[in-house]
KETISE-630331 format. One record per residue (C-alpha): residue in three letters; x, y, z; residue number from 1. Coordinates in steps of 0.25 Angstrom, whole numbers. Each point is the difference from the previous one (the first is absolute). Example, Ala and Ser with C-alpha at 12.3 -4.5 7.8 and 13.67 -1.06 7.14 Angstrom:
% residues 2
@residuo:ALA; X:49; Y:-18; Z:31; num:1
@residuo:SER; X:6; Y:14; Z:-2; num:2
% end
This chain:
% residues 477
@residuo:MET; X:-53; Y:-34; Z:99; num:1
@residuo:THR; X:-6; Y:12; Z:-7; num:2
@residuo:ASN; X:7; Y:10; Z:4; num:3
@residuo:PRO; X:5; Y:6; Z:-16; num:4
@residuo:ARG; X:12; Y:7; Z:9; num:5
@residuo:GLN; X:4; Y:-12; Z:8; num:6
@residuo:LEU; X:-2; Y:-8; Z:-13; num:7
@residuo:ALA; X:10; Y:11; Z:-5; num:8
@residuo:PHE; X:10; Y:0; Z:11; num:9
@residuo:ILE; X:1; Y:-15; Z:-2; num:10
@residuo:ALA; X:1; Y:1; Z:-14; num:11
@residuo:LEU; X:10; Y:9; Z:-1; num:12
@residuo:ARG; X:9; Y:-5; Z:11; num:13
@residuo:ASP; X:2; Y:-11; Z:-9; num:14
@residuo:VAL; X:4; Y:9; Z:-11; num:15
@residuo:HIS; X:11; Y:7; Z:8; num:16
@residuo:LYS; X:4; Y:-15; Z:6; num:17
@residuo:GLY; X:5; Y:-3; Z:-17; num:18
@residuo:ALA; X:-15; Y:-3; Z:-6; num:19
@residuo:TYR; X:-5; Y:4; Z:-12; num:20
@residuo:ALA; X:-14; Y:10; Z:3; num:21
@residuo:ASP; X:-10; Y:-8; Z:-9; num:22
@residuo:VAL; X:5; Y:-14; Z:6; num:23
@residuo:ALA; X:-1; Y:8; Z:14; num:24
@residuo:LEU; X:-12; Y:6; Z:-3; num:25
@residuo:ASP; X:-7; Y:-11; Z:-6; num:26
@residuo:ARG; X:5; Y:-10; Z:12; num:27
@residuo:VAL; X:-10; Y:10; Z:9; num:28
@residuo:LEU; X:-11; Y:2; Z:-10; num:29
@residuo:GLN; X:-1; Y:-16; Z:0; num:30
@residuo:LYS; X:-2; Y:-3; Z:14; num:31
@residuo:VAL; X:-12; Y:11; Z:2; num:32
@residuo:ASN; X:-13; Y:2; Z:-8; num:33
@residuo:LEU; X:0; Y:18; Z:1; num:34
@residuo:PRO; X:-11; Y:9; Z:-5; num:35
@residuo:ASP; X:4; Y:6; Z:-14; num:36
@residuo:ASN; X:4; Y:13; Z:7; num:37
@residuo:ASP; X:8; Y:-5; Z:11; num:38
@residuo:ARG; X:8; Y:-9; Z:-11; num:39
@residuo:ARG; X:2; Y:13; Z:-8; num:40
@residuo:LEU; X:5; Y:8; Z:11; num:41
@residuo:LEU; X:10; Y:-13; Z:5; num:42
@residuo:THR; X:5; Y:-1; Z:-14; num:43
@residuo:GLU; X:3; Y:17; Z:-2; num:44
@residuo:LEU; X:7; Y:-1; Z:16; num:45
@residuo:VAL; X:8; Y:-11; Z:-5; num:46
@residuo:TYR; X:3; Y:4; Z:-16; num:47
@residuo:GLY; X:1; Y:15; Z:5; num:48
@residuo:SER; X:10; Y:-2; Z:13; num:49
@residuo:VAL; X:10; Y:-8; Z:-9; num:50
@residuo:ARG; X:-2; Y:11; Z:-11; num:51
@residuo:ARG; X:4; Y:11; Z:9; num:52
@residuo:GLN; X:8; Y:-7; Z:10; num:53
@residuo:ARG; X:12; Y:10; Z:-3; num:54
@residuo:THR; X:-9; Y:12; Z:1; num:55
@residuo:LEU; X:-5; Y:-6; Z:12; num:56
@residuo:ASP; X:13; Y:-4; Z:6; num:57
@residuo:THR; X:4; Y:14; Z:0; num:58
@residuo:LEU; X:-12; Y:5; Z:6; num:59
@residuo:ILE; X:4; Y:-8; Z:13; num:60
@residuo:ASP; X:16; Y:6; Z:-1; num:61
@residuo:GLN; X:-6; Y:13; Z:-1; num:62
@residuo:LEU; X:-9; Y:-1; Z:12; num:63
@residuo:ALA; X:6; Y:-9; Z:9; num:64
@residuo:LYS; X:12; Y:-3; Z:8; num:65
@residuo:LYS; X:4; Y:-10; Z:-5; num:66
@residuo:LYS; X:0; Y:-4; Z:-15; num:67
@residuo:SER; X:-8; Y:-9; Z:-7; num:68
@residuo:HIS; X:9; Y:-12; Z:0; num:69
@residuo:GLN; X:4; Y:1; Z:14; num:70
@residuo:GLN; X:-13; Y:-1; Z:4; num:71
@residuo:PRO; X:-7; Y:-14; Z:3; num:72
@residuo:PRO; X:-4; Y:-7; Z:-13; num:73
@residuo:ASP; X:-13; Y:-3; Z:3; num:74
@residuo:LEU; X:-4; Y:15; Z:5; num:75
@residuo:ARG; X:6; Y:4; Z:-12; num:76
@residuo:THR; X:-9; Y:-5; Z:-8; num:77
@residuo:ILE; X:-12; Y:6; Z:11; num:78
@residuo:LEU; X:5; Y:13; Z:-2; num:79
@residuo:HIS; X:1; Y:-2; Z:-16; num:80
@residuo:LEU; X:-15; Y:-4; Z:0; num:81
@residuo:GLY; X:-4; Y:14; Z:8; num:82
@residuo:PHE; X:8; Y:9; Z:-8; num:83
@residuo:TYR; X:-4; Y:-7; Z:-13; num:84
@residuo:GLN; X:-15; Y:3; Z:6; num:85
@residuo:LEU; X:3; Y:14; Z:2; num:86
@residuo:ARG; X:7; Y:2; Z:-11; num:87
@residuo:TYR; X:-7; Y:-7; Z:-13; num:88
@residuo:GLN; X:-14; Y:-3; Z:4; num:89
@residuo:GLN; X:-9; Y:12; Z:1; num:90
@residuo:ARG; X:-11; Y:-7; Z:2; num:91
@residuo:ILE; X:4; Y:-8; Z:16; num:92
@residuo:PRO; X:-3; Y:13; Z:9; num:93
@residuo:ALA; X:15; Y:4; Z:7; num:94
@residuo:SER; X:-6; Y:-5; Z:13; num:95
@residuo:ALA; X:-6; Y:-13; Z:-4; num:96
@residuo:ALA; X:16; Y:-2; Z:-6; num:97
@residuo:VAL; X:7; Y:5; Z:12; num:98
@residuo:ASN; X:-9; Y:-8; Z:11; num:99
@residuo:THR; X:1; Y:-13; Z:-9; num:100
@residuo:THR; X:14; Y:0; Z:-2; num:101
@residuo:VAL; X:1; Y:2; Z:15; num:102
@residuo:GLN; X:-9; Y:-11; Z:2; num:103
@residuo:LEU; X:9; Y:-8; Z:-9; num:104
@residuo:ALA; X:14; Y:3; Z:8; num:105
@residuo:LYS; X:-8; Y:-6; Z:14; num:106
@residuo:GLU; X:-5; Y:-13; Z:-7; num:107
@residuo:ASN; X:13; Y:-3; Z:-7; num:108
@residuo:GLY; X:8; Y:2; Z:12; num:109
@residuo:PHE; X:3; Y:15; Z:3; num:110
@residuo:SER; X:-8; Y:4; Z:12; num:111
@residuo:GLY; X:10; Y:7; Z:6; num:112
@residuo:LEU; X:3; Y:8; Z:-13; num:113
@residuo:THR; X:-14; Y:4; Z:-5; num:114
@residuo:GLY; X:2; Y:14; Z:6; num:115
@residuo:PHE; X:13; Y:1; Z:-10; num:116
@residuo:VAL; X:-11; Y:-5; Z:-12; num:117
@residuo:ASN; X:-8; Y:10; Z:4; num:118
@residuo:GLY; X:7; Y:12; Z:3; num:119
@residuo:LEU; X:10; Y:-4; Z:-14; num:120
@residuo:LEU; X:-14; Y:1; Z:-9; num:121
@residuo:ARG; X:-5; Y:11; Z:6; num:122
@residuo:GLN; X:13; Y:8; Z:-2; num:123
@residuo:TYR; X:-1; Y:-2; Z:-15; num:124
@residuo:LEU; X:-15; Y:5; Z:0; num:125
@residuo:ARG; X:4; Y:12; Z:8; num:126
@residuo:LYS; X:12; Y:4; Z:-10; num:127
@residuo:ALA; X:-9; Y:-3; Z:-11; num:128
@residuo:GLY; X:-10; Y:11; Z:6; num:129
@residuo:VAL; X:-12; Y:-8; Z:5; num:130
@residuo:GLN; X:-8; Y:6; Z:9; num:131
@residuo:GLY; X:-7; Y:-7; Z:12; num:132
@residuo:SER; X:7; Y:-13; Z:5; num:133
@residuo:ARG; X:-14; Y:-9; Z:0; num:134
@residuo:GLY; X:-14; Y:-4; Z:-6; num:135
@residuo:ALA; X:-8; Y:9; Z:-10; num:136
@residuo:GLU; X:8; Y:12; Z:1; num:137
@residuo:GLU; X:13; Y:-8; Z:-4; num:138
@residuo:LYS; X:-8; Y:-7; Z:-11; num:139
@residuo:ASN; X:-6; Y:13; Z:-6; num:140
@residuo:SER; X:13; Y:7; Z:-1; num:141
@residuo:LEU; X:7; Y:-12; Z:-9; num:142
@residuo:LEU; X:-10; Y:-1; Z:-8; num:143
@residuo:LEU; X:0; Y:15; Z:-4; num:144
@residuo:PRO; X:5; Y:3; Z:-14; num:145
@residuo:HIS; X:14; Y:6; Z:6; num:146
@residuo:SER; X:2; Y:-12; Z:7; num:147
@residuo:PRO; X:13; Y:-2; Z:2; num:148
@residuo:VAL; X:0; Y:-16; Z:0; num:149
@residuo:PRO; X:3; Y:-3; Z:-14; num:150
@residuo:THR; X:-7; Y:-13; Z:-10; num:151
@residuo:PRO; X:10; Y:-6; Z:-8; num:152
@residuo:GLN; X:-5; Y:9; Z:-10; num:153
@residuo:SER; X:0; Y:12; Z:4; num:154
@residuo:PRO; X:13; Y:11; Z:3; num:155
@residuo:ILE; X:6; Y:1; Z:14; num:156
@residuo:PRO; X:-4; Y:12; Z:6; num:157
@residuo:HIS; X:8; Y:11; Z:4; num:158
@residuo:PHE; X:0; Y:-4; Z:15; num:159
@residuo:ASP; X:4; Y:-14; Z:-3; num:160
@residuo:PRO; X:6; Y:-6; Z:13; num:161
@residuo:LEU; X:10; Y:-9; Z:-7; num:162
@residuo:GLN; X:14; Y:9; Z:-1; num:163
@residuo:LEU; X:5; Y:-2; Z:-15; num:164
@residuo:PRO; X:14; Y:2; Z:-5; num:165
@residuo:GLU; X:5; Y:9; Z:-12; num:166
@residuo:ASN; X:7; Y:-12; Z:-7; num:167
@residuo:PRO; X:-12; Y:-4; Z:-11; num:168
@residuo:VAL; X:4; Y:-14; Z:0; num:169
@residuo:GLU; X:0; Y:-1; Z:15; num:170
@residuo:ARG; X:-13; Y:10; Z:0; num:171
@residuo:LEU; X:-8; Y:-9; Z:-9; num:172
@residuo:GLY; X:5; Y:-12; Z:6; num:173
@residuo:ILE; X:-5; Y:4; Z:14; num:174
@residuo:LEU; X:-11; Y:6; Z:-5; num:175
@residuo:HIS; X:-7; Y:-11; Z:-8; num:176
@residuo:SER; X:8; Y:-10; Z:7; num:177
@residuo:PHE; X:10; Y:-7; Z:-11; num:178
@residuo:PRO; X:13; Y:-4; Z:2; num:179
@residuo:ASP; X:10; Y:11; Z:-4; num:180
@residuo:TRP; X:6; Y:-8; Z:-11; num:181
@residuo:MET; X:-12; Y:-2; Z:-5; num:182
@residuo:ILE; X:-5; Y:13; Z:-2; num:183
@residuo:GLN; X:14; Y:4; Z:-6; num:184
@residuo:VAL; X:-1; Y:-9; Z:-12; num:185
@residuo:TRP; X:-15; Y:7; Z:-3; num:186
@residuo:LEU; X:8; Y:13; Z:0; num:187
@residuo:GLU; X:10; Y:-6; Z:-9; num:188
@residuo:GLN; X:-12; Y:-1; Z:-10; num:189
@residuo:LEU; X:-10; Y:10; Z:6; num:190
@residuo:ASP; X:0; Y:15; Z:6; num:191
@residuo:PHE; X:-3; Y:2; Z:12; num:192
@residuo:SER; X:-15; Y:4; Z:-1; num:193
@residuo:GLU; X:-3; Y:-14; Z:-9; num:194
@residuo:THR; X:7; Y:-7; Z:10; num:195
@residuo:GLU; X:-8; Y:4; Z:11; num:196
@residuo:GLN; X:-12; Y:-4; Z:-10; num:197
@residuo:LEU; X:6; Y:-14; Z:0; num:198
@residuo:CYS; X:0; Y:-1; Z:14; num:199
@residuo:GLU; X:-14; Y:5; Z:3; num:200
@residuo:TRP; X:-5; Y:-11; Z:-10; num:201
@residuo:MET; X:8; Y:-11; Z:6; num:202
@residuo:ASN; X:-6; Y:4; Z:11; num:203
@residuo:GLN; X:-14; Y:-1; Z:-3; num:204
@residuo:SER; X:-8; Y:-14; Z:0; num:205
@residuo:PRO; X:2; Y:-7; Z:-10; num:206
@residuo:THR; X:-14; Y:-3; Z:-12; num:207
@residuo:ILE; X:-4; Y:-13; Z:-5; num:208
@residuo:ASP; X:0; Y:-2; Z:-15; num:209
@residuo:LEU; X:-6; Y:-12; Z:-7; num:210
@residuo:ARG; X:3; Y:-6; Z:-14; num:211
@residuo:ILE; X:-12; Y:-5; Z:-7; num:212
@residuo:ASN; X:1; Y:-14; Z:-6; num:213
@residuo:PRO; X:-6; Y:3; Z:-16; num:214
@residuo:LEU; X:1; Y:-14; Z:-2; num:215
@residuo:CYS; X:-12; Y:-3; Z:10; num:216
@residuo:THR; X:-7; Y:13; Z:1; num:217
@residuo:SER; X:1; Y:16; Z:-6; num:218
@residuo:ILE; X:3; Y:13; Z:11; num:219
@residuo:GLU; X:-14; Y:5; Z:-2; num:220
@residuo:GLU; X:-6; Y:-13; Z:5; num:221
@residuo:VAL; X:9; Y:0; Z:13; num:222
@residuo:GLU; X:-1; Y:15; Z:1; num:223
@residuo:ALA; X:-15; Y:-3; Z:2; num:224
@residuo:ALA; X:1; Y:-12; Z:8; num:225
@residuo:LEU; X:9; Y:9; Z:11; num:226
@residuo:GLN; X:-8; Y:12; Z:-1; num:227
@residuo:SER; X:-13; Y:-10; Z:2; num:228
@residuo:ALA; X:7; Y:-4; Z:11; num:229
@residuo:GLY; X:3; Y:15; Z:7; num:230
@residuo:VAL; X:14; Y:0; Z:-3; num:231
@residuo:LEU; X:5; Y:14; Z:-8; num:232
@residuo:VAL; X:11; Y:-3; Z:-13; num:233
@residuo:ARG; X:7; Y:9; Z:-10; num:234
@residuo:ARG; X:6; Y:-5; Z:-13; num:235
@residuo:ILE; X:14; Y:5; Z:-1; num:236
@residuo:PRO; X:4; Y:7; Z:-13; num:237
@residuo:HIS; X:8; Y:-10; Z:-11; num:238
@residuo:LEU; X:-2; Y:-12; Z:9; num:239
@residuo:PRO; X:-11; Y:-10; Z:-8; num:240
@residuo:GLN; X:-2; Y:-9; Z:11; num:241
@residuo:ALA; X:4; Y:11; Z:13; num:242
@residuo:LEU; X:-11; Y:3; Z:11; num:243
@residuo:ARG; X:4; Y:9; Z:12; num:244
@residuo:LEU; X:-8; Y:-4; Z:13; num:245
@residuo:ILE; X:-6; Y:13; Z:6; num:246
@residuo:GLY; X:-1; Y:1; Z:17; num:247
@residuo:SER; X:0; Y:-14; Z:6; num:248
@residuo:ALA; X:-6; Y:-12; Z:-7; num:249
@residuo:GLY; X:2; Y:-9; Z:12; num:250
@residuo:SER; X:5; Y:-15; Z:-2; num:251
@residuo:ILE; X:5; Y:-1; Z:-14; num:252
@residuo:GLN; X:-3; Y:-15; Z:1; num:253
@residuo:LYS; X:-15; Y:3; Z:1; num:254
@residuo:LEU; X:-1; Y:12; Z:-13; num:255
@residuo:PRO; X:-9; Y:-5; Z:-12; num:256
@residuo:GLY; X:7; Y:-9; Z:-8; num:257
@residuo:PHE; X:13; Y:-2; Z:7; num:258
@residuo:THR; X:-4; Y:-17; Z:0; num:259
@residuo:GLU; X:-4; Y:0; Z:-15; num:260
@residuo:GLY; X:15; Y:5; Z:-4; num:261
@residuo:TRP; X:-6; Y:13; Z:-5; num:262
@residuo:TRP; X:12; Y:7; Z:5; num:263
@residuo:THR; X:12; Y:1; Z:8; num:264
@residuo:VAL; X:6; Y:12; Z:9; num:265
@residuo:GLN; X:12; Y:6; Z:-8; num:266
@residuo:ASP; X:4; Y:15; Z:2; num:267
@residuo:SER; X:0; Y:8; Z:-13; num:268
@residuo:SER; X:15; Y:1; Z:-1; num:269
@residuo:ALA; X:0; Y:-15; Z:2; num:270
@residuo:GLN; X:-9; Y:-1; Z:-13; num:271
@residuo:LEU; X:8; Y:9; Z:-9; num:272
@residuo:VAL; X:14; Y:-10; Z:0; num:273
@residuo:SER; X:-9; Y:-13; Z:-6; num:274
@residuo:HIS; X:-5; Y:11; Z:-10; num:275
@residuo:LEU; X:13; Y:6; Z:-5; num:276
@residuo:LEU; X:3; Y:-17; Z:-2; num:277
@residuo:ASP; X:-10; Y:0; Z:-7; num:278
@residuo:PRO; X:-2; Y:-13; Z:-2; num:279
@residuo:GLN; X:-6; Y:-7; Z:-11; num:280
@residuo:PRO; X:-8; Y:-15; Z:-2; num:281
@residuo:GLY; X:8; Y:-11; Z:-3; num:282
@residuo:GLU; X:13; Y:7; Z:5; num:283
@residuo:VAL; X:10; Y:-7; Z:9; num:284
@residuo:VAL; X:0; Y:9; Z:13; num:285
@residuo:ILE; X:8; Y:-2; Z:12; num:286
@residuo:ASP; X:-3; Y:7; Z:15; num:287
@residuo:VAL; X:14; Y:-2; Z:5; num:288
@residuo:CYS; X:-4; Y:5; Z:12; num:289
@residuo:ALA; X:-15; Y:-2; Z:1; num:290
@residuo:ALA; X:-4; Y:-1; Z:14; num:291
@residuo:PRO; X:-10; Y:4; Z:5; num:292
@residuo:GLY; X:-6; Y:-2; Z:-12; num:293
@residuo:GLY; X:-7; Y:14; Z:-6; num:294
@residuo:LYS; X:7; Y:3; Z:-11; num:295
@residuo:THR; X:0; Y:-15; Z:-4; num:296
@residuo:THR; X:-14; Y:0; Z:-2; num:297
@residuo:HIS; X:-2; Y:15; Z:-5; num:298
@residuo:ILE; X:10; Y:-9; Z:-13; num:299
@residuo:ALA; X:-9; Y:-9; Z:0; num:300
@residuo:GLU; X:-13; Y:8; Z:-3; num:301
@residuo:LEU; X:9; Y:9; Z:-11; num:302
@residuo:MET; X:2; Y:-12; Z:-5; num:303
@residuo:ALA; X:-16; Y:-5; Z:0; num:304
@residuo:ASP; X:8; Y:-12; Z:6; num:305
@residuo:LYS; X:6; Y:-7; Z:-12; num:306
@residuo:GLY; X:13; Y:-3; Z:-1; num:307
@residuo:LYS; X:10; Y:-3; Z:13; num:308
@residuo:ILE; X:5; Y:7; Z:12; num:309
@residuo:TRP; X:12; Y:-6; Z:7; num:310
@residuo:ALA; X:-1; Y:7; Z:15; num:311
@residuo:CYS; X:11; Y:-1; Z:7; num:312
@residuo:ASP; X:3; Y:2; Z:16; num:313
@residuo:ARG; X:9; Y:-7; Z:10; num:314
@residuo:THR; X:-10; Y:3; Z:11; num:315
@residuo:SER; X:-9; Y:-11; Z:-1; num:316
@residuo:SER; X:-10; Y:5; Z:10; num:317
@residuo:ARG; X:-2; Y:13; Z:-7; num:318
@residuo:LEU; X:-1; Y:-8; Z:-13; num:319
@residuo:ARG; X:-12; Y:-7; Z:6; num:320
@residuo:LYS; X:-6; Y:14; Z:1; num:321
@residuo:LEU; X:2; Y:0; Z:-15; num:322
@residuo:GLN; X:-6; Y:-12; Z:-1; num:323
@residuo:GLU; X:-13; Y:3; Z:7; num:324
@residuo:ASN; X:-2; Y:13; Z:-8; num:325
@residuo:SER; X:2; Y:-6; Z:-13; num:326
@residuo:GLN; X:-9; Y:-11; Z:3; num:327
@residuo:ARG; X:-12; Y:11; Z:5; num:328
@residuo:LEU; X:4; Y:6; Z:-12; num:329
@residuo:ASN; X:-5; Y:-12; Z:-7; num:330
@residuo:LEU; X:15; Y:2; Z:-8; num:331
@residuo:GLN; X:5; Y:-13; Z:-8; num:332
@residuo:SER; X:14; Y:5; Z:-5; num:333
@residuo:ILE; X:9; Y:2; Z:11; num:334
@residuo:GLN; X:10; Y:-10; Z:2; num:335
@residuo:ILE; X:8; Y:0; Z:16; num:336
@residuo:TYR; X:15; Y:-2; Z:1; num:337
@residuo:THR; X:6; Y:1; Z:14; num:338
@residuo:GLY; X:15; Y:5; Z:-1; num:339
@residuo:ASP; X:8; Y:11; Z:-1; num:340
@residuo:SER; X:0; Y:6; Z:-13; num:341
@residuo:ARG; X:14; Y:3; Z:1; num:342
@residuo:HIS; X:3; Y:-16; Z:-1; num:343
@residuo:PHE; X:-10; Y:-3; Z:-11; num:344
@residuo:ASN; X:9; Y:-5; Z:-13; num:345
@residuo:GLN; X:-13; Y:-6; Z:-8; num:346
@residuo:PHE; X:-6; Y:13; Z:-5; num:347
@residuo:GLN; X:10; Y:5; Z:-8; num:348
@residuo:ASN; X:-4; Y:7; Z:-13; num:349
@residuo:THR; X:-15; Y:-6; Z:4; num:350
@residuo:ALA; X:-8; Y:11; Z:3; num:351
@residuo:ASP; X:-7; Y:10; Z:-9; num:352
@residuo:ARG; X:0; Y:10; Z:12; num:353
@residuo:VAL; X:5; Y:-1; Z:15; num:354
@residuo:LEU; X:-5; Y:10; Z:11; num:355
@residuo:LEU; X:12; Y:2; Z:10; num:356
@residuo:ASP; X:-10; Y:8; Z:11; num:357
@residuo:ALA; X:12; Y:-1; Z:10; num:358
@residuo:PRO; X:2; Y:-1; Z:14; num:359
@residuo:CYS; X:3; Y:14; Z:5; num:360
@residuo:SER; X:-2; Y:8; Z:14; num:361
@residuo:GLY; X:-14; Y:4; Z:-4; num:362
@residuo:LEU; X:2; Y:15; Z:3; num:363
@residuo:GLY; X:-11; Y:3; Z:-9; num:364
@residuo:THR; X:-10; Y:-7; Z:10; num:365
@residuo:MET; X:3; Y:4; Z:12; num:366
@residuo:HIS; X:-15; Y:5; Z:3; num:367
@residuo:ARG; X:-4; Y:-16; Z:-1; num:368
@residuo:HIS; X:12; Y:-4; Z:9; num:369
@residuo:ALA; X:1; Y:10; Z:13; num:370
@residuo:ASP; X:13; Y:-8; Z:4; num:371
@residuo:ALA; X:7; Y:1; Z:-13; num:372
@residuo:ARG; X:6; Y:14; Z:2; num:373
@residuo:TRP; X:9; Y:-6; Z:13; num:374
@residuo:ARG; X:4; Y:-13; Z:-6; num:375
@residuo:GLN; X:6; Y:5; Z:-11; num:376
@residuo:THR; X:15; Y:5; Z:-1; num:377
@residuo:PRO; X:11; Y:4; Z:-10; num:378
@residuo:GLU; X:6; Y:-13; Z:2; num:379
@residuo:SER; X:-12; Y:-7; Z:-3; num:380
@residuo:VAL; X:-3; Y:8; Z:-14; num:381
@residuo:ARG; X:13; Y:-3; Z:-4; num:382
@residuo:GLU; X:-2; Y:-15; Z:2; num:383
@residuo:LEU; X:-12; Y:1; Z:-7; num:384
@residuo:SER; X:6; Y:8; Z:-13; num:385
@residuo:VAL; X:10; Y:-12; Z:-1; num:386
@residuo:LEU; X:-10; Y:-10; Z:2; num:387
@residuo:GLN; X:-8; Y:8; Z:-12; num:388
@residuo:GLU; X:12; Y:0; Z:-10; num:389
@residuo:GLU; X:1; Y:-15; Z:3; num:390
@residuo:LEU; X:-14; Y:-3; Z:-4; num:391
@residuo:LEU; X:0; Y:10; Z:-12; num:392
@residuo:THR; X:13; Y:-6; Z:-6; num:393
@residuo:HIS; X:-5; Y:-15; Z:1; num:394
@residuo:THR; X:-14; Y:1; Z:-2; num:395
@residuo:SER; X:2; Y:7; Z:-11; num:396
@residuo:THR; X:6; Y:-10; Z:-5; num:397
@residuo:PHE; X:-15; Y:-5; Z:-2; num:398
@residuo:VAL; X:-2; Y:8; Z:-12; num:399
@residuo:LYS; X:-2; Y:-4; Z:-13; num:400
@residuo:PRO; X:7; Y:8; Z:-10; num:401
@residuo:GLY; X:-10; Y:11; Z:-2; num:402
@residuo:GLY; X:-7; Y:-1; Z:14; num:403
@residuo:VAL; X:-3; Y:9; Z:9; num:404
@residuo:LEU; X:4; Y:1; Z:15; num:405
@residuo:VAL; X:-6; Y:11; Z:9; num:406
@residuo:TYR; X:6; Y:3; Z:13; num:407
@residuo:ALA; X:-9; Y:5; Z:10; num:408
@residuo:THR; X:2; Y:4; Z:16; num:409
@residuo:CYS; X:-8; Y:7; Z:10; num:410
@residuo:THR; X:11; Y:10; Z:6; num:411
@residuo:LEU; X:3; Y:12; Z:-4; num:412
@residuo:HIS; X:16; Y:-1; Z:3; num:413
@residuo:PRO; X:7; Y:3; Z:-13; num:414
@residuo:ALA; X:13; Y:-13; Z:5; num:415
@residuo:GLU; X:-11; Y:-9; Z:-1; num:416
@residuo:ASN; X:-7; Y:7; Z:-14; num:417
@residuo:GLU; X:8; Y:8; Z:-8; num:418
@residuo:GLU; X:12; Y:-6; Z:3; num:419
@residuo:VAL; X:-2; Y:-15; Z:0; num:420
@residuo:ILE; X:-5; Y:3; Z:-14; num:421
@residuo:SER; X:11; Y:10; Z:-5; num:422
@residuo:ALA; X:10; Y:-12; Z:5; num:423
@residuo:PHE; X:-8; Y:-9; Z:-8; num:424
@residuo:LEU; X:1; Y:7; Z:-12; num:425
@residuo:ALA; X:14; Y:3; Z:2; num:426
@residuo:LYS; X:5; Y:-14; Z:-2; num:427
@residuo:SER; X:-12; Y:-5; Z:-9; num:428
@residuo:PRO; X:0; Y:6; Z:-15; num:429
@residuo:ASP; X:-11; Y:-10; Z:-5; num:430
@residuo:TRP; X:-9; Y:6; Z:9; num:431
@residuo:GLN; X:-6; Y:15; Z:-1; num:432
@residuo:ILE; X:-11; Y:8; Z:7; num:433
@residuo:GLU; X:-13; Y:0; Z:-9; num:434
@residuo:SER; X:-11; Y:10; Z:3; num:435
@residuo:PRO; X:-14; Y:-8; Z:0; num:436
@residuo:SER; X:-6; Y:5; Z:-13; num:437
@residuo:GLY; X:-12; Y:-5; Z:-3; num:438
@residuo:VAL; X:-5; Y:0; Z:14; num:439
@residuo:GLU; X:-7; Y:9; Z:8; num:440
@residuo:LEU; X:6; Y:4; Z:14; num:441
@residuo:PRO; X:-7; Y:10; Z:8; num:442
@residuo:ASP; X:5; Y:16; Z:1; num:443
@residuo:SER; X:5; Y:-8; Z:14; num:444
@residuo:ALA; X:10; Y:-8; Z:-5; num:445
@residuo:HIS; X:11; Y:12; Z:-3; num:446
@residuo:SER; X:10; Y:-5; Z:-12; num:447
@residuo:THR; X:16; Y:6; Z:3; num:448
@residuo:PRO; X:7; Y:6; Z:-10; num:449
@residuo:GLN; X:8; Y:-14; Z:2; num:450
@residuo:GLY; X:-13; Y:-7; Z:-2; num:451
@residuo:TRP; X:-3; Y:-8; Z:12; num:452
@residuo:PHE; X:-13; Y:4; Z:8; num:453
@residuo:LYS; X:-2; Y:5; Z:15; num:454
@residuo:VAL; X:-13; Y:0; Z:7; num:455
@residuo:TRP; X:1; Y:12; Z:11; num:456
@residuo:PRO; X:-9; Y:-3; Z:11; num:457
@residuo:HIS; X:-3; Y:15; Z:2; num:458
@residuo:ARG; X:-2; Y:2; Z:-15; num:459
@residuo:GLN; X:-10; Y:-10; Z:-5; num:460
@residuo:ASP; X:-5; Y:-5; Z:13; num:461
@residuo:MET; X:4; Y:-13; Z:1; num:462
@residuo:ASP; X:12; Y:-10; Z:4; num:463
@residuo:GLY; X:12; Y:4; Z:-4; num:464
@residuo:PHE; X:6; Y:-9; Z:-12; num:465
@residuo:PHE; X:12; Y:1; Z:-9; num:466
@residuo:MET; X:0; Y:-9; Z:-13; num:467
@residuo:VAL; X:5; Y:-1; Z:-13; num:468
@residuo:ARG; X:-2; Y:-8; Z:-13; num:469
@residuo:LEU; X:13; Y:-7; Z:-5; num:470
@residuo:ARG; X:1; Y:-7; Z:-14; num:471
@residuo:LYS; X:11; Y:-10; Z:-4; num:472
@residuo:THR; X:4; Y:3; Z:-12; num:473
@residuo:ASN; X:-1; Y:-10; Z:-12; num:474
@residuo:ASN; X:14; Y:0; Z:-3; num:475
@residuo:SER; X:3; Y:-6; Z:14; num:476
@residuo:GLU; X:4; Y:-14; Z:2; num:477
% end
């Protein structure tokens, strides 16, 4: 089977049964050998349909007699694929989107409902003002500059078939496909316009950033090798090891320098965290939630691989990934320790620096994890904030007097960030926030008056992150 739309249907069916989107997609991709174009289409259809699920369901609710949740689950999935192509894929002619969706219905047990599928999608096109119903006429009307069918980045036209409520939370939630509670969290920190910009950013396909390994190469050498292989890259200001891939680069493992350990994949925001920690050669550093090891290996590089890094995590399978990466990067200073850091007592007062890259809801990286917005809830955020406070309270005892702890998350929820730090400082008089003197952080990591850093994706074009450097005073016991 090599039909990318049928493969997308199979993957989405698994997602709607509870599978993670990336796992369901990988499972399908491993069974087939697709040309690059079909592979890209399949990936776009799966991730796009998952991201835009709320918008697509609302279209079904508004255009069909039965609401989306009343449709047979597989038919709902097929309709998602059809509406996603019509609404968000300008390069696909409307006729192709409609006809292939009707064909999907026919081939997956809905032969008797092909008329319904065809009629529903054409109803959308009529409401969008698309003239003609077949062939070149329809294709041309979709490709005109005034086309009513938007791309993920383009503004929704005045005659959008999607009807939106006046309530700003619901309006943004339906239009950009996020749960209302997430929109509310952002509106409490940003105005309406910036919240909308953040939503739009989160619906983009993610970029890939590399972190070059200065122990065995230079950024110039990696740039030259990639460019000679036809891969475009650009540097990221203030991050001396960062290169961003521009456009499609194909399989990451096949890029020049991967096997030699010249670089590893790591988003720019995540690279900021280790610079804030500022580890020095010869120190003892503990990374208490280390897997899969991006920040651990960065710490080793910044220490010139001299000193000792304890890499702790309770998930041994994810620690194997860390081990593979440190071997590929030829790093010797990392010692792996399996277990829950909340229960370790052997590290008390032993570390010059501790990194707590805390488990979190990941609300700053939802463009990378298409289904994260549907998996997290206010309840799961509350549970995570309890875990984060426990980890911070216990792992702070690992730090020597005068030492440093960096707390970081890839979420934008105050309950997991500012509130965790404020609660910790309120009961820990021997700790204080320290501004990172001597460390050049880019403008993108905006320090707040309180001293913590928050990276907003729509402002800085990188993953959303929170980070703060804490210093244990010398008079602490």
